[in-house]
MARVEXGU-737427 format. One line per field, with one value per atom (N, C-alpha, C, O): residue number from 1; residue in one letter; atom name; x, y, z. Coordinates in nm, 4 decimals. Layout:
BEGIN
i	(NUM;...)
aa	(A;...)
at	(CA;...)
u	(X;...)
v	(Y;...)
w	(Z;...)
***
This chain:
BEGIN
i	(1;1;1;1;2;2;2;2;3;3;3;3;4;4;4;4;5;5;5;5;6;6;6;6;7;7;7;7;8;8;8;8;9;9;9;9;10;10;10;10;11;11;11;11;12;12;12;12;13;13;13;13;14;14;14;14;15;15;15;15;16;16;16;16;17;17;17;17;18;18;18;18;19;19;19;19;20;20;20;20;21;21;21;21;22;22;22;22;23;23;23;23;24;24;24;24;25;25;25;25;26;26;26;26;27;27;27;27;28;28;28;28;29;29;29;29;30;30;30;30;31;31;31;31;32;32;32;32;33;33;33;33;34;34;34;34;35;35;35;35;36;36;36;36;37;37;37;37;38;38;38;38;39;39;39;39;40;40;40;40;41;41;41;41;42;42;42;42;43;43;43;43;44;44;44;44;45;45;45;45;46;46;46;46;47;47;47;47;48;48;48;48;49;49;49;49;50;50;50;50;51;51;51;51;52;52;52;52;53;53;53;53;54;54;54;54;55;55;55;55;56;56;56;56;57;57;57;57;58;58;58;58;59;59;59;59;60;60;60;60;61;61;61;61;62;62;62;62;63;63;63;63;64;64;64;64;65;65;65;65;66;66;66;66)
aa	(M;M;M;M;A;A;A;A;F;F;F;F;T;T;T;T;Q;Q;Q;Q;D;D;D;D;Q;Q;Q;Q;I;I;I;I;D;D;D;D;A;A;A;A;L;L;L;L;T;T;T;T;E;E;E;E;A;A;A;A;I;I;I;I;A;A;A;A;T;T;T;T;G;G;G;G;V;V;V;V;L;L;L;L;T;T;T;T;V;V;V;V;T;T;T;T;H;H;H;H;N;N;N;N;G;G;G;G;K;K;K;K;T;T;T;T;V;V;V;V;T;T;T;T;Y;Y;Y;Y;A;A;A;A;S;S;S;S;T;T;T;T;S;S;S;S;A;A;A;A;M;M;M;M;L;L;L;L;L;L;L;L;L;L;L;L;R;R;R;R;D;D;D;D;R;R;R;R;M;M;M;M;I;I;I;I;R;R;R;R;E;E;E;E;V;V;V;V;S;S;S;S;G;G;G;G;A;A;A;A;T;T;T;T;R;R;R;R;R;R;R;R;P;P;P;P;R;R;R;R;L;L;L;L;S;S;S;S;N;N;N;N;G;G;G;G;I;I;I;I;S;S;S;S;F;F;F;F;R;R;R;R;R;R;R;R;G;G;G;G)
at	(N;CA;C;O;N;CA;C;O;N;CA;C;O;N;CA;C;O;N;CA;C;O;N;CA;C;O;N;CA;C;O;N;CA;C;O;N;CA;C;O;N;CA;C;O;N;CA;C;O;N;CA;C;O;N;CA;C;O;N;CA;C;O;N;CA;C;O;N;CA;C;O;N;CA;C;O;N;CA;C;O;N;CA;C;O;N;CA;C;O;N;CA;C;O;N;CA;C;O;N;CA;C;O;N;CA;C;O;N;CA;C;O;N;CA;C;O;N;CA;C;O;N;CA;C;O;N;CA;C;O;N;CA;C;O;N;CA;C;O;N;CA;C;O;N;CA;C;O;N;CA;C;O;N;CA;C;O;N;CA;C;O;N;CA;C;O;N;CA;C;O;N;CA;C;O;N;CA;C;O;N;CA;C;O;N;CA;C;O;N;CA;C;O;N;CA;C;O;N;CA;C;O;N;CA;C;O;N;CA;C;O;N;CA;C;O;N;CA;C;O;N;CA;C;O;N;CA;C;O;N;CA;C;O;N;CA;C;O;N;CA;C;O;N;CA;C;O;N;CA;C;O;N;CA;C;O;N;CA;C;O;N;CA;C;O;N;CA;C;O;N;CA;C;O;N;CA;C;O;N;CA;C;O;N;CA;C;O;N;CA;C;O;N;CA;C;O)
u	(9.4643;9.4435;9.5492;9.5741;9.6093;9.7082;9.6370;9.5622;9.6618;9.5997;9.6948;9.8159;9.6381;9.7182;9.7004;9.6054;9.7939;9.7846;9.6602;9.5996;9.6219;9.5007;9.3762;9.2862;9.3717;9.2580;9.2562;9.1502;9.3724;9.3818;9.3353;9.2614;9.3788;9.3405;9.1894;9.1286;9.1292;8.9844;8.9084;8.8100;8.9535;8.8874;8.9051;8.8108;9.0236;9.0500;8.9639;8.9125;8.9479;8.8632;8.7175;8.6495;8.6705;8.5332;8.5138;8.4118;8.6098;8.6025;8.5962;8.5159;8.6810;8.6886;8.5598;8.5243;8.4906;8.3678;8.2433;8.1336;8.2596;8.1470;8.0543;7.9416;8.0995;8.0166;8.0585;8.1733;7.9652;7.9931;8.0134;8.0435;7.9971;8.0108;8.1328;8.1512;8.2158;8.3384;8.3348;8.3050;8.3657;8.3774;8.5204;8.5726;8.5837;8.7218;8.7368;8.7033;8.7872;8.8048;8.6769;8.6809;8.5646;8.4380;8.3716;8.2644;8.4333;8.3751;8.3247;8.3939;8.2042;8.1436;8.1255;8.0759;8.1662;8.1523;8.0836;8.1201;7.9836;7.9182;7.9545;7.9316;8.0106;8.0545;7.9445;7.8588;7.9471;7.8453;7.8598;7.7608;7.9840;8.0065;8.1409;8.2261;8.1577;8.2866;8.3932;8.5092;8.3528;8.4450;8.5034;8.6235;8.4187;8.4643;8.5609;8.6582;8.5338;8.6211;8.7580;8.8608;8.7589;8.8848;8.9694;9.0911;8.9043;8.9770;9.0391;9.1548;8.9614;9.0123;9.1255;9.2269;9.1095;9.2143;9.3450;9.4522;9.3358;9.4564;9.5221;9.6445;9.4409;9.4942;9.5607;9.6681;9.4956;9.5503;9.6856;9.7799;9.6945;9.8185;9.9291;10.0418;9.8969;9.9985;10.0470;10.1670;9.9543;9.9940;10.0757;10.1729;10.0372;10.1105;10.2500;10.3465;10.2595;10.3902;10.4776;10.5956;10.4211;10.4987;10.4993;10.5632;10.4312;10.4265;10.3001;10.1908;10.3141;10.1974;10.1632;10.0494;10.2626;10.2388;10.2797;10.3608;10.2222;10.2649;10.4041;10.4327;10.4900;10.6242;10.6179;10.5395;10.7010;10.7052;10.7852;10.8984;10.7257;10.7926;10.8764;10.8342;10.9920;11.0802;11.1323;11.1739;11.1292;11.1797;11.3229;11.3802;11.3816;11.5202;11.5448;11.6600;11.4395;11.4546;11.4536;11.3702;11.5472;11.5470;11.5650;11.6195;11.5198;11.5259;11.5986;11.5833;11.6777;11.7464;11.7255;11.7233;11.7103;11.7055;11.8482;11.9399;11.8645;12.0000;12.0357;12.1522)
v	(11.5767;11.4625;11.3569;11.3264;11.3029;11.1972;11.0627;11.0279;10.9887;10.8577;10.7500;10.7707;10.6340;10.5206;10.4045;10.4002;10.3108;10.1918;10.1104;10.0482;10.1104;10.0389;10.0964;10.0219;10.2286;10.2910;10.2528;10.2256;10.2510;10.2112;10.0669;10.0349;9.9802;9.8394;9.8212;9.7410;9.8958;9.8861;9.9328;9.8706;10.0409;10.0932;9.9977;9.9743;9.9431;9.8478;9.7230;9.6710;9.6752;9.5582;9.5882;9.5048;9.7058;9.7441;9.7523;9.7071;9.8090;9.8192;9.6787;9.6523;9.5901;9.4542;9.3756;9.2896;9.4044;9.3301;9.3991;9.3436;9.5212;9.5898;9.6650;9.6969;9.6939;9.7703;9.9169;9.9491;10.0051;10.1485;10.2051;10.3235;10.1213;10.1666;10.1016;9.9800;10.1854;10.1379;10.1806;10.2958;10.0857;10.1171;10.0882;9.9789;10.1902;10.1765;10.2546;10.3729;10.1878;10.2500;10.3144;10.4226;10.2487;10.2973;10.4073;10.4552;10.4477;10.5504;10.4855;10.4036;10.5225;10.4655;10.5738;10.6826;10.5429;10.6353;10.5614;10.4484;10.6256;10.5704;10.6587;10.7796;10.5982;10.6696;10.6705;10.5821;10.7692;10.7848;10.6804;10.6384;10.6385;10.5430;10.4745;10.5195;10.3664;10.2977;10.3885;10.3858;10.4680;10.5626;10.6592;10.6864;10.7103;10.8014;10.7304;10.7897;10.6048;10.5265;10.5057;10.5157;10.4770;10.4555;10.5818;10.5762;10.6966;10.8237;10.8519;10.8930;10.8297;10.8526;10.7562;10.7966;10.6294;10.5313;10.5704;10.5592;10.6162;10.6591;10.7776;10.7832;10.8719;10.9873;10.9427;10.9910;10.8505;10.8002;10.7331;10.7547;10.6522;10.5823;10.6820;10.6669;10.7846;10.8862;10.9566;10.9785;10.9919;11.0638;10.9761;11.0226;10.8514;10.7617;10.7330;10.7205;10.7227;10.6943;10.8195;10.8104;10.9353;11.0582;11.1303;11.2347;11.0785;11.1419;11.2260;11.1720;11.3568;11.4432;11.4801;11.5163;11.4710;11.4994;11.3784;11.2960;11.3703;11.2655;11.3001;11.4159;11.2000;11.2298;11.2724;11.2191;11.3684;11.4145;11.3152;11.2808;11.2709;11.1741;11.2465;11.3479;11.1954;11.2526;11.1393;11.0349;11.1615;11.0580;11.0844;11.0050;11.1944;11.2244;11.2811;11.2989;11.3095;11.3630;11.5149;11.5742;11.5776;11.7229;11.7636;11.6880;11.8812;11.9318;12.0655;12.1463;12.0881;12.2160;12.2614;12.1818;12.3910;12.4480;12.4616;12.4920;12.4399;12.4602;12.4427;12.4592)
w	(10.9186;11.0046;10.9736;10.8570;11.0739;11.0566;11.0535;11.1448;10.9477;10.9321;10.9813;10.9884;11.0152;11.0591;10.9625;10.8844;10.9698;10.8852;10.9214;10.8341;11.0492;11.0911;11.0228;10.9840;11.0083;10.9400;10.7922;10.7359;10.7307;10.5903;10.5742;10.4811;10.6649;10.6590;10.6750;10.6042;10.7678;10.7896;10.6659;10.6258;10.6064;10.4871;10.3696;10.2940;10.3539;10.2459;10.2606;10.1616;10.3820;10.4066;10.3711;10.3113;10.4074;10.3747;10.2235;10.1713;10.1541;10.0082;9.9474;9.8579;9.9968;9.9430;9.9660;9.8853;10.0748;10.1050;10.0514;10.0586;9.9970;9.9339;10.0271;9.9895;10.1476;10.2407;10.2396;10.2090;10.2728;10.2730;10.4135;10.4291;10.5153;10.6530;10.7172;10.7107;10.7795;10.8442;10.9906;11.0222;11.0800;11.2223;11.2643;11.2426;11.3258;11.3707;11.5001;11.5066;11.6030;11.7352;11.7870;11.8454;11.7660;11.8183;11.7371;11.7742;11.6276;11.5414;11.4137;11.3531;11.3732;11.2536;11.1485;11.1778;11.0259;10.9137;10.8000;10.7676;10.7393;10.6213;10.5025;10.5050;10.3995;10.2800;10.1748;10.1728;10.0887;9.9848;9.8748;9.8148;9.8483;9.7392;9.7571;9.8337;9.6858;9.6848;9.6249;9.6660;9.5284;9.4653;9.5683;9.5676;9.6557;9.7608;9.8548;9.9015;9.8820;9.9693;9.9050;9.9720;9.7759;9.7047;9.7013;9.7194;9.6780;9.6773;9.8137;9.8230;9.9190;10.0540;10.0860;10.1429;10.0503;10.0777;10.0095;10.0688;9.8845;9.8135;9.8838;9.8957;9.9301;10.0032;10.1337;10.1696;10.2034;10.3294;10.3065;10.3826;10.2018;10.1705;10.1397;10.1869;10.0602;10.0282;10.1540;10.1708;10.2422;10.3633;10.4577;10.5171;10.4717;10.5607;10.5048;10.5802;10.3732;10.3127;10.3046;10.2706;10.3353;10.3349;10.2018;10.1891;10.1041;9.9723;9.9624;9.9452;9.9730;9.9654;9.8228;9.7930;9.7333;9.5918;9.5095;9.5517;9.3933;9.3020;9.2514;9.2211;9.2422;9.1909;9.0448;8.9663;9.0103;8.8719;8.7893;8.8231;8.6831;8.5977;8.4939;8.4383;8.4689;8.3682;8.2822;8.3324;8.1533;8.0641;8.0209;7.9463;8.0663;8.0365;7.8978;7.8582;7.8236;7.6881;7.6956;7.7640;7.6243;7.6167;7.4714;7.3911;7.4389;7.3023;7.3014;7.3930;7.1971;7.1792;7.0366;6.9428;7.0233;6.8882;6.8381;6.9144;6.7154;6.6798;6.5423;6.5063)
***
């Protein structure tokens, strides 16, 4: 499913106000917990920003036997 910034904004507003029900474009969704909302919001943000995976962190350190 392709998410929009408007959906992210609606979900973020609901999280900030402490409600579990979000209505957007005439559709209403009730979430089980704030935790579930936060997980979904993070997924939505990643998908909208184009990052489907977390970037791999590298510290630039390498080891050689020798």
